C-alpha positions, 0 to 999 in steps of 0.5 A, spaced: 528 539 464 527 538 471 529 546 472 523 547 467 518 543 470 520 547 477 519 553 474 512 552 471 508 552 478 511 556 484 508 551 489 510 544 486 517 543 486 520 536 483 527 533 485 531 528 483 534 522 487 538 516 486 537 512 492 535 504 493 529 503 495 525 509 492 518 510 493 513 514 488 506 515 490 504 508 493 509 504 490 516 502 492 522 500 488 528 496 490 534 494 486 537 487 488 542 485 484 539 486 477 532 485 479 527 491 480 522 489 486 516 492 487 511 493 493 506 497 496 509 503 499 506 505 506 508 512 509 511 512 515 507 517 518 500 514 516 496 511 521 493 504 519 486 507 520 480 505 515 472 506 516 470 503 523 466 497 521 461 499 527 459 505 523 453 506 519 456 506 512 453 501 507 456 494 507 459 495 500 464 500 503 467 495 507 468 490 502 471 495 497 476 497 502 478 490 503 478 488 495 482 495 494 487 493 499 488 486 496 488 488 489 493 494 490 497 488 493 496 484 487 498 489 482 504 492 486 507 486 488 512 483 484 514 477 488 510 472 492 514 474 498 512 482 497 505 480 496 505 475 503 508 481 506 502 486 504 497 481 505 499 480 513 499 488 513 492 488 511 490 483 516 493 487 521 490 493 519 483 490 519 484 487 526 487 494 528 480 497 526 476 491 529 474 487 524 473 480 526 477 475 521 473 469 519 477 462 517 472 462 510 476 468 508 481 465 503 486 470 503 487 470 510 487 463 512 495 462 511 499 466 516 
């Protein structure tokens, strides 16, 4: 089946891998005992840049960036520990990009 899929398009090659953890698109899956733990996968080469908050983009763009990052963390994290890890990563990304965190933002209150 994999060979047939690889013959369909010359530029796209699929491989099969048995590994722990494994990533697919932006989800990382770990097998710990009999439990599958999922979390958000971040490519090692990816920089934590987003649209600068001082830019002239409409304000809803910045709200959407934060909302989408938190929604992705909520959907992909199978445990509270994984969600908290991703929440901290989002906070660091926002701080790195010059966003001033306010104590009224409830997701970032508890670190």
